[in-house]
C-alpha angles and dihedrals in degrees: 000000000000129000125251124236091253091053091051092050090048092048098047098076090046091049090052090050097042110031090167091059091053091051092048091049092052091050090049093049090049092050091048093051091048091050093046093049089051094049101039100038090120125057093232089060091066089076089075094052092104092052093051091046092054093046093050091045090054092047092049090050091051093049092048091050092051091048091050090049092050094047090047092054091048091050092050090051092050091050092052091048093051090051091052092049090052091052093047092051090054092050092049090052090052093050092051090054091051092049091051091053091049091051092055090048092053091049089054091052099049093101092055091053092062090061091051090054091058089049091051092053091049090050093051091049089049091052091050093048090049090052091049091049089052094052096039093093089051092047092049091049095050096102091046088053089049090057092048092049090051091053091050091051092051089051090048092241088144101163093053091044091050093050092055091043091054090050092053091045090050090052092050093045093050091052092047091047092053091048090048093052091052094045093242095142092151090065092053092076090058091051092048090050091051091050095040091120089070092074093056092046091049091051092047091050092046091050091054091046093052091046088054092047089047089057094040096116090057096038096052088056098044109025118348095185095094092047092050089048091053091050091050092052091048091051091050091054091045091055091050089051091050093049094050092046091051093050091047092183099108129002113201120222114278093027133160094035094186093206093158091059089047088050091057092047095050092044091050091049089049098052093044097041097070094049106038108026091080127131120273113307118242109248092209121095102250095046092047091048090056091048093050091047090052091049091051093051095045096047094049090046093050094047090050090055092048094047098044102033117009095051088063092054099056135054116273093242089065089075084205096172093052091047093050092045093051091045094052091044093052093042091049091050091053091045092054090051089053090051091050090057087069121086095257120190124232094272092048094052091048093049091050094049093046092047095047098042102033115014096043094062096035127105087259092069132004091004092053113141090234091059101042136132097006095054109066121164095172091094092053127085115276115277087236120025119237090250092052092046091051091047092049092047090053090050089050091049090052091051091048090047091055090048093048091048091051093049093046091049091053090048090051092050091051090047092050091052090049090060091062097047119117093244140067121264118265121270134217126236090279094053097253117144115248144146135214092257099098093046092048094047096044094044090051094049095042093050092053092048092048092048090052090052088067089067113038139328090242092057090048090052091049091050090047092053090047091049092054091048092050092046090052091049090046091054088053092052091045090053091050090051090049091052090050090051089049092053091052089049091052090057092049119011090199090067117105094026094211096035096144093046092054091047088054090049089052090054091050090047091050090051090049091051091048091052093046101046094080091057090065093068112107091220110068090199091059111058100151116138113229114253095238093052092046088051090052090051090049091049090051092051091046093051094049090046090049092052090050092050090049088057091049090048092052090056093044098046097078088054094044090053088067090060122130109015140134089252091054091046092053092058117278126167092247097123090043088059089049089052090053091053092047092047091051091053091044089058088054091046089056087073090073126075120270103262091053092038091057090047091052091049092050093047091046091050090049089049092050092047094048093046091049092050092042091055091047094048101037097045094037119191115207114219111229098196145012090260091055091050090051090049090050092049091050091051092048091050093050095046095046092045092049092049093045093051089049093055092042088054090051090055104265113133118232090239088063096050127101094200087092085082089067090054091048091049090050089055090057092050095044094052106120099202111059090197089071093054094096092062093044092049091052090054090045095053090044089059094039106031094176091069111117133206089257091056092051092045089053091050090050089050091052090056090057094202104078116115125215091253093054091045089051092049092049094049091044089052090051090051090053092052107048113181132216121209108251120226112276094018114147108220117225108159097042089070092054116087116198126200113268110240118238115263110260093224095057105104100192145329091290130076120316116255 
């Protein structure tokens, strides 16, 4: 298995020359050893050694034969390639010899080439002269052709005139092109002067063409031949322009003419001129309505003519219907902006918005069955931009706002005069006082909101917001008018004669407005009244209620002044008289709807209770004996019971009454043992947390049997149990001011010691 010393010496030069071969041989030997160790790891496997040796010998022989075959084919290919290279080198050498001979031959013939150059120049000059001789008749007849073309133009034989005009132009352009190629720019002026008549003829032809295009809407209806002729001439000129621009070697004077672009311009001016070059538009509603109706009719009529007739007279690539539609659309947009610069009234702004946003796209105009589906303005910019629409809507809202304010002010003035009439306000079918004010106001606001809904949702929302703002401001002015009426009534209670009835009508009107406001909202699912408007309605109701209670107070005050007194204590009919006054007002209150009626009863009961307690506490009567205290408690019980039964009979539940404070106060006065007052007072202030120390001191004074020690204990107990007003509590004692007792350490009216 090992190598001999001779083999190693023989392999060493090769290894130095082919290091990769050495590495490959080592890898092969390692693989062979690994394979042999795996196969012959048992002694009995050595019996097959001869078989493996023969198999490997055969495989090595096969590999060597394939290698020899491969090397042999490579050697044959290299030999063939070397032979081809040898042959190519011989051919290249032969070609170089031939080229050298040709070079010497050309050098010998250089003198003969100079003679040929002179001949070439003479030939070119001959060709040019021959060309000039050929066109000389045409050049000499140019002015005669000019006259003929002019005659054709006068006779409106435009196609024939244009053919001859193109021939003359072609002649001029060929001459100018030849001069340009030879750099003879000085001669070009002479040629242009000779052909100067071409410019006038071109202008004359163009003028007739543009006159025809300007009358195209009429011509396509009456006789489209002239219009078709004009389009054919324009297309001829357009093709000449395109050809010259593509060649880009020489551009004759006056090119490109751009007559197709001029055609579009003249046509656009034509179709917009009849509609929009009108005298100044009337800014008032009726005049503007007539103008918009005329625009609608003219635009639809023109587009019908273009769609049905003109489209057939021009090539399809003109897109004439789309061009005319876009032109009218843009012109109309600019025209509407000009109209909006005027000081339009409310009706004018509405008409413009409705026309631009509704009528324009409707089947009556751009959506007309005769125009669809070819006419489509949906891909164009809006007729009025969103910014312009918003600006116009705001202008409209301001105009409506001024109108609403004016109407509301008139309504308020009429309402104010109604208050001073010598008759009661009108009543509904249930006998409740009312006036026409809520119906007028709500109808006015609702109509404006509904009208705005015909335009856009955004305009309707703007009008709705404005309506609520104006209604809130109107309630403020109505309240001011009510206060003014109240001041006049204070000066003379006979004016207005039916003051209370009208106050009740105001309350009913306010309730009607409150119930109707939610119906103004554009969204039926959202009927919430804004907080600021609800606050204004509440303030209005509070002010009318206050004025009614002031009237009740004025009638009760003479009776309350007699409280308390010995006469009252001995059993007078003072509270009975108060009940008569209250009952009289309750009958008036019955002319308002129930929510407000209940509120008036509750506020009246609170007023009566507070006035009764105020009279008792401010003009305190000190009981001199137990019998007198008992007599006072009995009177308080009778009065409070009588008043409570009165209000219960009127429909006010006992839980809503404040007269319970009189019963609670009676319990404090009727307490037999003064030592228990501290506990009773704590319960009293817990139920009525707005009771102050002064109120309790006054109550103790009324008893007439409370010592300083007991008073001190009671007040100390109150200090230890401060009370907070609970949410929803109706104060009764906090509105009652009691006289402040003189300080015990003040000796006299003079200075303090």
